[in-house]
NUSEVO-670897 format. One record per residue (C-alpha): residue number from 1; residue in one letter; x, y, z. Coordinates in pm, whole numbers, plus 50000, padded with zeros to 5 digits. Example, Ala and Ser with C-alpha at 12.3 -4.5 7.8 and 13.67 -1.06 7.14 Angstrom:
BEGIN
PT  rofi  drendren   east  north     up
PT     1         a  51230  49550  50780
PT     2         s  51367  49894  50714
This chain:
BEGIN
PT  rofi  drendren   east  north     up
PT     1         m  07934  01904  98532
PT     2         s  07838  01567  98373
PT     3         r  07791  01510  98002
PT     4         r  07417  01467  98066
PT     5         g  07410  01822  98208
PT     6         i  07606  01979  97915
PT     7         l  07394  01840  97630
PT     8         p  07070  02010  97740
PT     9         l  07252  02341  97763
PT    10         l  07393  02309  97407
PT    11         l  07053  02221  97264
PT    12         s  06897  02517  97441
PT    13         a  07163  02756  97298
PT    14         c  07115  02631  96941
PT    15         l  06737  02673  96964
PT    16         g  06783  03026  97098
PT    17         f  07015  03122  96809
PT    18         s  06772  02983  96550
PT    19         n  06482  03180  96698
PT    20         l  06694  03496  96690
PT    21         v  06776  03452  96318
PT    22         l  06413  03388  96231
PT    23         a  06305  03692  96426
PT    24         q  06544  03920  96236
PT    25         a  06480  03779  95889
PT    26         p  06170  03987  95812
PT    27         a  06356  04306  95908
PT    28         t  06648  04239  95667
PT    29         a  06438  04131  95372
PT    30         p  06352  04486  95261
PT    31         a  06722  04581  95259
PT    32         v  06809  04284  95039
PT    33         q  06523  04374  94805
PT    34         a  06649  04731  94790
PT    35         q  06995  04613  94689
PT    36         e  06848  04402  94413
PT    37         a  06637  04688  94277
PT    38         p  06733  04805  93921
PT    39         v  06990  05089  93897
PT    40         t  06838  05407  93758
PT    41         q  06985  05623  93480
PT    42         a  07034  05901  93732
PT    43         q  07249  05676  93947
PT    44         i  07458  05573  93644
PT    45         a  07509  05937  93545
PT    46         a  07608  06027  93899
PT    47         l  07859  05743  93906
PT    48         q  08005  05847  93570
PT    49         q  08036  06205  93688
PT    50         a  08212  06092  94003
PT    51         v  08460  05890  93796
PT    52         k  08525  06187  93566
PT    53         s  08578  06416  93863
PT    54         a  08825  06171  94016
PT    55         q  09013  06141  93687
PT    56         a  09023  06520  93646
PT    57         a  09153  06562  94000
PT    58         s  09420  06298  93937
PT    59         a  09527  06462  93609
PT    60         s  09535  06804  93775
PT    61         a  09751  06669  94058
PT    62         q  09988  06504  93810
PT    63         s  10014  06823  93604
PT    64         a  10083  07031  93916
PT    65         g  10351  06790  94034
PT    66         d  10517  06766  93693
PT    67         n  10507  07142  93646
PT    68         a  10662  07204  93988
PT    69         w  10944  06959  93916
PT    70         m  11013  07110  93575
PT    71         l  11027  07466  93707
PT    72         v  11272  07353  93976
PT    73         s  11474  07169  93710
PT    74         a  11487  07481  93495
PT    75         a  11623  07676  93791
PT    76         l  11881  07403  93857
PT    77         v  12004  07417  93497
PT    78         l  12036  07795  93516
PT    79         l  12234  07742  93838
PT    80         m  12481  07544  93628
PT    81         t  12571  07850  93419
PT    82         g  12567  08112  93692
PT    83         p  12714  08060  93943
PT    84         g  12831  07705  93860
PT    85         l  13018  07742  93531
PT    86         a  13113  08103  93603
PT    87         l  13290  08002  93925
PT    88         f  13436  07684  93777
PT    89         y  13590  07863  93478
PT    90         g  13663  08181  93675
PT    91         g  13881  08001  93927
PT    92         l  14078  07822  93655
PT    93         v  14206  08138  93482
PT    94         r  14464  08386  93608
PT    95         k  14330  08645  93850
PT    96         k  14356  08926  93594
PT    97         n  14092  08746  93383
PT    98         i  13838  08627  93639
PT    99         l  13572  08893  93578
PT   100         g  13616  08875  93202
PT   101         t  13569  08499  93214
PT   102         m  13267  08512  93446
PT   103         m  13111  08787  93236
PT   104         q  13115  08559  92934
PT   105         s  12888  08308  93110
PT   106         f  12668  08586  93247
PT   107         a  12637  08743  92901
PT   108         m  12496  08417  92766
PT   109         m  12226  08423  93033
PT   110         g  12102  08752  92891
PT   111         l  12175  08737  92519
PT   112         v  12059  08381  92453
PT   113         t  11738  08440  92649
PT   114         i  11644  08725  92416
PT   115         l  11738  08531  92102
PT   116         w  11551  08223  92224
PT   117         a  11233  08426  92269
PT   118         i  11268  08588  91926
PT   119         a  11363  08289  91710
PT   120         g  11568  08021  91886
PT   121         y  11279  07824  92034
PT   122         s  11091  07823  91706
PT   123         l  11397  07707  91510
PT   124         a  11455  07426  91760
PT   125         f  11103  07305  91835
PT   126         g  10879  07444  91564
PT   127         h  10746  07224  91286
PT   128         g  10994  07247  91001
PT   129         n  11195  06988  90813
PT   130         a  11443  06721  90917
PT   131         f  11717  06978  90983
PT   132         i  11556  07285  91138
PT   133         g  11227  07399  91285
PT   134         g  10992  07649  91127
PT   135         f  10884  08002  91209
PT   136         e  10551  07926  91379
PT   137         h  10678  08031  91723
PT   138         l  10870  08346  91633
PT   139         f  10847  08590  91924
PT   140         l  10691  08298  92118
PT   141         r  10373  08318  91914
PT   142         g  10140  08037  92021
PT   143         v  10355  07938  92319
PT   144         g  10104  07954  92600
PT   145         l  10004  07794  92928
PT   146         t  09851  07482  92777
PT   147         p  10064  07175  92705
PT   148         n  10224  07105  92369
PT   149         t  10145  06736  92336
PT   150         d  10425  06688  92083
PT   151         y  10678  06730  92364
PT   152         a  10536  06741  92717
PT   153         p  10165  06659  92761
PT   154         t  10140  06738  93133
PT   155         i  10311  07078  93164
PT   156         p  10244  07420  93008
PT   157         e  10439  07481  92688
PT   158         q  10591  07790  92846
PT   159         t  10743  07565  93113
PT   160         f  10887  07339  92844
PT   161         m  11013  07644  92656
PT   162         v  11191  07800  92954
PT   163         y  11341  07464  93055
PT   164         q  11488  07419  92708
PT   165         l  11610  07779  92721
PT   166         m  11843  07690  93007
PT   167         f  12011  07430  92785
PT   168         a  12049  07688  92510
PT   169         i  12218  07923  92759
PT   170         i  12480  07690  92900
PT   171         t  12584  07530  92570
PT   172         p  12761  07833  92414
PT   173         a  12888  07930  92760
PT   174         l  13081  07601  92769
PT   175         i  13276  07707  92459
PT   176         t  13423  08006  92641
PT   177         g  13656  07775  92832
PT   178         a  13855  07703  92516
PT   179         f  13933  08065  92425
PT   180         a  13961  08198  92781
PT   181         e  14193  08496  92835
PT   182         r  14223  08607  92471
PT   183         m  13896  08694  92293
PT   184         k  13733  09036  92281
PT   185         f  13413  09063  92478
PT   186         s  13234  09217  92178
PT   187         a  13352  08939  91948
PT   188         m  13251  08675  92199
PT   189         a  12903  08823  92231
PT   190         v  12843  08834  91855
PT   191         f  13003  08498  91780
PT   192         l  12821  08297  92048
PT   193         s  12488  08471  91984
PT   194         l  12505  08371  91620
PT   195         w  12631  08026  91716
PT   196         s  12324  07964  91929
PT   197         l  12104  08017  91623
PT   198         v  12323  07863  91351
PT   199         v  12455  07556  91535
PT   200         y  12260  07492  91854
PT   201         s  11900  07539  91738
PT   202         p  11932  07317  91427
PT   203         m  12107  07046  91629
PT   204         a  11839  07059  91899
PT   205         h  11571  07023  91633
PT   206         m  11743  06731  91462
PT   207         v  11769  06536  91789
PT   208         w  11464  06644  91990
PT   209         g  11233  06823  91747
PT   210         v  10932  06661  91582
PT   211         g  11043  06523  91244
PT   212         g  11412  06577  91324
PT   213         l  11674  06380  91133
PT   214         l  11812  06215  91449
PT   215         n  11493  06203  91655
PT   216         a  11467  05872  91840
PT   217         s  11094  05859  91762
PT   218         g  11077  05845  91386
PT   219         g  11399  06010  91268
PT   220         h  11599  05875  90974
PT   221         f  11882  05789  91215
PT   222         p  11717  05743  91557
PT   223         s  11989  05860  91792
PT   224         l  11945  05825  92167
PT   225         d  12026  06148  92349
PT   226         f  11828  06182  92668
PT   227         a  11960  06516  92792
PT   228         g  12211  06660  92545
PT   229         g  12521  06452  92481
PT   230         t  12522  06544  92113
PT   231         v  12311  06861  92131
PT   232         v  12503  07024  92417
PT   233         h  12838  06862  92481
PT   234         i  12961  06746  92142
PT   235         t  12857  07069  91971
PT   236         s  13013  07290  92238
PT   237         g  13325  07076  92279
PT   238         v  13402  07043  91909
PT   239         s  13327  07412  91850
PT   240         a  13561  07489  92140
PT   241         l  13842  07296  91972
PT   242         v  13787  07475  91640
PT   243         t  13779  07813  91812
PT   244         c  14098  07772  92013
PT   245         i  14287  07651  91705
PT   246         y  14151  07939  91495
PT   247         l  14244  08199  91757
PT   248         g  14589  08062  91827
PT   249         k  14766  08012  92156
PT   250         r  14781  08253  92446
PT   251         i  15099  08458  92470
PT   252         g  15361  08246  92641
PT   253         y  15176  07915  92607
PT   254         p  15300  07647  92675
PT   255         q  15636  07775  92798
PT   256         t  15483  07997  93067
PT   257         n  15307  07821  93351
PT   258         m  14945  07941  93379
PT   259         p  14798  07767  93685
PT   260         p  14445  07833  93820
PT   261         h  14441  08138  94044
PT   262         s  14175  07999  94283
PT   263         m  14102  07631  94312
PT   264         v  13857  07717  94589
PT   265         l  13630  07900  94343
PT   266         s  13659  07620  94090
PT   267         f  13581  07361  94356
PT   268         i  13263  07545  94455
PT   269         g  13168  07586  94090
PT   270         a  13217  07216  94018
PT   271         c  12999  07117  94314
PT   272         l  12726  07354  94193
PT   273         l  12751  07196  93850
PT   274         w  12708  06852  94006
PT   275         v  12394  06962  94192
PT   276         g  12253  07151  93894
PT   277         w  12307  06850  93669
PT   278         f  12020  06670  93843
PT   279         g  11788  06924  93681
PT   280         f  11976  06886  93355
PT   281         n  11937  06507  93334
PT   282         a  11649  06408  93561
PT   283         g  11450  06707  93439
PT   284         s  11478  06575  93085
PT   285         a  11217  06314  93177
PT   286         l  10979  06614  93149
PT   287         a  10775  06476  93438
PT   288         a  10810  06383  93805
PT   289         s  10821  06018  93707
PT   290         p  11014  05695  93773
PT   291         l  11222  05779  93464
PT   292         a  11332  06100  93636
PT   293         t  11439  05891  93934
PT   294         s  11644  05664  93708
PT   295         a  11816  05960  93541
PT   296         f  11882  06120  93881
PT   297         i  12053  05809  94018
PT   298         n  12252  05748  93700
PT   299         t  12375  06106  93704
PT   300         h  12507  06080  94057
PT   301         f  12663  05739  94010
PT   302         a  12847  05840  93692
PT   303         a  12987  06159  93847
PT   304         a  13122  05969  94147
PT   305         a  13277  05695  93933
PT   306         a  13435  05944  93693
PT   307         a  13590  06142  93976
PT   308         l  13750  05818  94088
PT   309         g  13855  05723  93734
PT   310         w  14028  06057  93666
PT   311         t  14190  06066  94010
PT   312         v  14339  05719  93975
PT   313         a  14459  05787  93621
PT   314         e  14616  06117  93727
PT   315         w  14770  05956  94035
PT   316         i  14938  05701  93811
PT   317         h  15042  05967  93557
PT   318         n  15167  06242  93789
PT   319         g  15223  06066  94118
PT   320         k  14965  06275  94309
PT   321         p  14586  06306  94312
PT   322         t  14480  06669  94273
PT   323         a  14162  06857  94354
PT   324         l  14157  06988  93997
PT   325         g  14170  06634  93863
PT   326         a  13892  06515  94093
PT   327         i  13649  06792  94002
PT   328         s  13739  06768  93633
PT   329         g  13668  06396  93649
PT   330         a  13330  06452  93810
PT   331         v  13234  06696  93533
PT   332         a  13357  06448  93270
PT   333         g  13132  06181  93419
PT   334         l  12836  06417  93421
PT   335         v  12902  06494  93055
PT   336         a  12930  06129  92952
PT   337         i  12617  06014  93134
PT   338         t  12405  06297  92992
PT   339         p  12292  06117  92674
PT   340         a  12254  05784  92858
PT   341         s  12096  05902  93184
PT   342         g  11741  05805  93090
PT   343         f  11829  05483  92909
PT   344         v  12071  05280  93122
PT   345         q  12074  05091  93451
PT   346         p  12272  05214  93754
PT   347         f  12571  04983  93719
PT   348         s  12602  05077  93352
PT   349         a  12614  05439  93471
PT   350         l  12898  05352  93706
PT   351         l  13093  05194  93422
PT   352         i  13025  05488  93188
PT   353         g  13152  05727  93453
PT   354         l  13464  05525  93527
PT   355         l  13554  05504  93156
PT   356         a  13481  05873  93100
PT   357         g  13703  05985  93387
PT   358         a  14001  05786  93262
PT   359         f  13942  05871  92895
PT   360         c  13903  06247  92945
PT   361         c  14212  06248  93167
PT   362         f  14402  06086  92880
PT   363         m  14268  06345  92635
PT   364         v  14381  06633  92856
PT   365         f  14724  06505  92958
PT   366         e  14831  06312  92648
PT   367         v  14640  06419  92336
PT   368         k  14635  06791  92415
PT   369         s  15007  06800  92501
PT   370         r  15104  06607  92190
PT   371         l  14891  06811  91948
PT   372         r  14982  07134  92134
PT   373         y  14653  07319  92090
PT   374         d  14566  07574  92358
PT   375         d  14229  07465  92490
PT   376         s  14262  07692  92793
PT   377         l  14019  07518  93030
PT   378         d  13988  07184  92849
PT   379         a  13644  07239  92703
PT   380         f  13714  06991  92426
PT   381         g  13896  06740  92644
PT   382         v  13600  06719  92882
PT   383         h  13290  06809  92682
PT   384         g  13383  06716  92326
PT   385         a  13562  06393  92416
PT   386         g  13331  06303  92705
PT   387         g  13018  06375  92503
PT   388         t  13139  06162  92212
PT   389         l  13229  05872  92438
PT   390         g  12899  05900  92623
PT   391         a  12698  05895  92300
PT   392         i  12871  05574  92189
PT   393         l  12827  05406  92526
PT   394         t  12459  05501  92525
PT   395         g  12413  05289  92214
PT   396         l  12595  05008  92389
PT   397         f  12423  05008  92731
PT   398         a  12071  05142  92660
PT   399         s  11808  04912  92810
PT   400         s  11441  04879  92723
PT   401         i  11376  04787  93087
PT   402         i  11454  05148  93182
PT   403         n  11309  05324  92881
PT   404         p  11120  05130  92610
PT   405         i  11181  05400  92351
PT   406         f  11149  05161  92056
PT   407         k  10828  04959  92005
PT   408         d  10681  04733  91739
PT   409         a  10350  04788  91559
PT   410         a  10161  04622  91844
PT   411         g  10323  04848  92103
PT   412         n  10554  04586  92247
PT   413         p  10900  04707  92361
PT   414         l  11195  04638  92133
PT   415         p  11563  04620  92235
PT   416         s  11722  04962  92282
PT   417         g  12099  04915  92289
PT   418         a  12362  04666  92177
PT   419         i  12373  04470  92502
PT   420         d  11994  04465  92490
PT   421         g  12018  04297  92148
PT   422         h  12002  04598  91913
PT   423         w  12359  04635  91783
PT   424         g  12243  04863  91505
PT   425         q  12186  05136  91764
PT   426         v  12561  05186  91788
PT   427         l  12559  05281  91418
PT   428         n  12272  05523  91480
PT   429         q  12473  05679  91762
PT   430         l  12774  05716  91532
PT   431         a  12551  05888  91276
PT   432         g  12436  06136  91540
PT   433         i  12794  06198  91647
PT   434         a  12903  06256  91288
PT   435         v  12626  06509  91226
PT   436         a  12711  06694  91549
PT   437         w  13081  06707  91460
PT   438         v  13018  06829  91105
PT   439         i  12767  07102  91191
PT   440         s  12991  07220  91476
PT   441         i  13307  07237  91266
PT   442         v  13151  07397  90959
PT   443         g  12920  07635  91144
PT   444         t  13188  07749  91386
PT   445         l  13447  07810  91116
PT   446         i  13207  08019  90911
PT   447         l  13101  08229  91209
PT   448         l  13458  08281  91330
PT   449         f  13564  08397  90985
PT   450         v  13272  08640  90951
PT   451         v  13310  08791  91300
PT   452         d  13687  08814  91261
PT   453         k  13650  09010  90938
PT   454         l  13383  09239  91080
PT   455         i  13518  09332  91424
PT   456         g  13819  09111  91495
PT   457         l  13825  08824  91741
PT   458         r  14137  08852  91948
PT   459         v  14245  09120  92194
PT   460         s  14572  09297  92127
PT   461         p  14893  09163  92290
PT   462         e  14892  09464  92524
PT   463         h  14534  09396  92635
PT   464         e  14605  09027  92677
PT   465         a  14902  09108  92899
PT   466         a  14695  09350  93107
PT   467         g  14412  09098  93137
PT   468         l  14052  09094  93022
PT   469         d  13921  09248  93344
PT   470         l  14091  09582  93285
PT   471         s  14113  09583  92906
PT   472         q  13753  09473  92837
PT   473         h  13562  09589  93144
PT   474         g  13775  09854  93319
PT   475         e  13760  09682  93656
PT   476         e  13935  09416  93859
PT   477         g  13810  09107  94034
PT   478         y  14028  09168  94339
PT   479         d  14120  09505  94491
PT   480         l  14417  09400  94700
PT   481         n  14490  09758  94813
PT   482         s  14159  09825  94989
């Protein structure tokens, strides 16, 4: 077709399009006018109500998600005591003491629960002074299904209460590893029940309670402890050391070899501890949040690195890597990362774990053998030493990028740890460590002395030789004749 034939066609198409637009213009004018009409008060109110409904639905969804995560975390922490710790400790003792050892962990699940409901929760999280909570929540008075905004604004206070209960249960249970195979069941029950009120609750209040001496948000010495490095591991580990020294050595120690009777049970227990520790650390975010993710990852990384650190150190020391060393290293890493889990970046967690594995291995093989104290299952070497190291390293590696815990008057994040630029935090961490050591030593010594005078602490030599299973409970863990 020639150019002369194309031009008339283009002109005809343009004219047709213009006529079409003009024809439709009157029909669209009313719609435009309707859009430009003033918005009525009813429409504004409807819009505001829709926004409020959306916000309420979002808050309800967040609360449901946070509550679900925290209930699961509480169950995971309870899993750490029974079966985790019970199997871990039970496999490490001689077979004549397995039930007696496992019963000690199980007893804490029952006794501490009752004491927590009566007074423990109030002493830890009630409004009191810088050292201990008040009596406002005795018998769980006022602890209902609405949030306590002082601690966890998106979950019921009863959820927060029961989650914290699981920490209160496992902490005294950790001490049992130091005096395994030689304390009366009755003495253990009285001593650790009192310990949970005299040592644990005040320490929990000082670190996590509103107005606490070591509280990171406003305390006199703001100590960073995300999930219990000072509250759980230093207190239990140091108290374990005091207890085993006070009780004295097991008959025949160290001349008689006392190897674990079932590494299989201990291996299973250690793996359960590793899994449960995700609730312990990631749950301490108190919400299903990015911070929980950070703590979850740090927990896993530190455990893996510490297992490697202990294994390598033991390999060099003894010439062979052992299963006992590997699982002990993993637990040491979990202990050390506990205070730092919600404050550090993943590669810092790896370094903390690696250092903890090697350091705790040194404490068990070198320091314990040189000082010759009988910490039966190395409660101090792992929890006391690992918790202390972890608290110091928290002050070193804490990062405001992960958790802006400190802020200026305008709400801007401030450096958290030494590498972040806040070297003074290491001193705050040392203050928290010192308080934990002092209250653990003094409180434990007083309680041991009182219980010893009232009912006696140690089983008789005959009962120790027979084993705790028969002498304390009248039964055996293994019936080899059936």
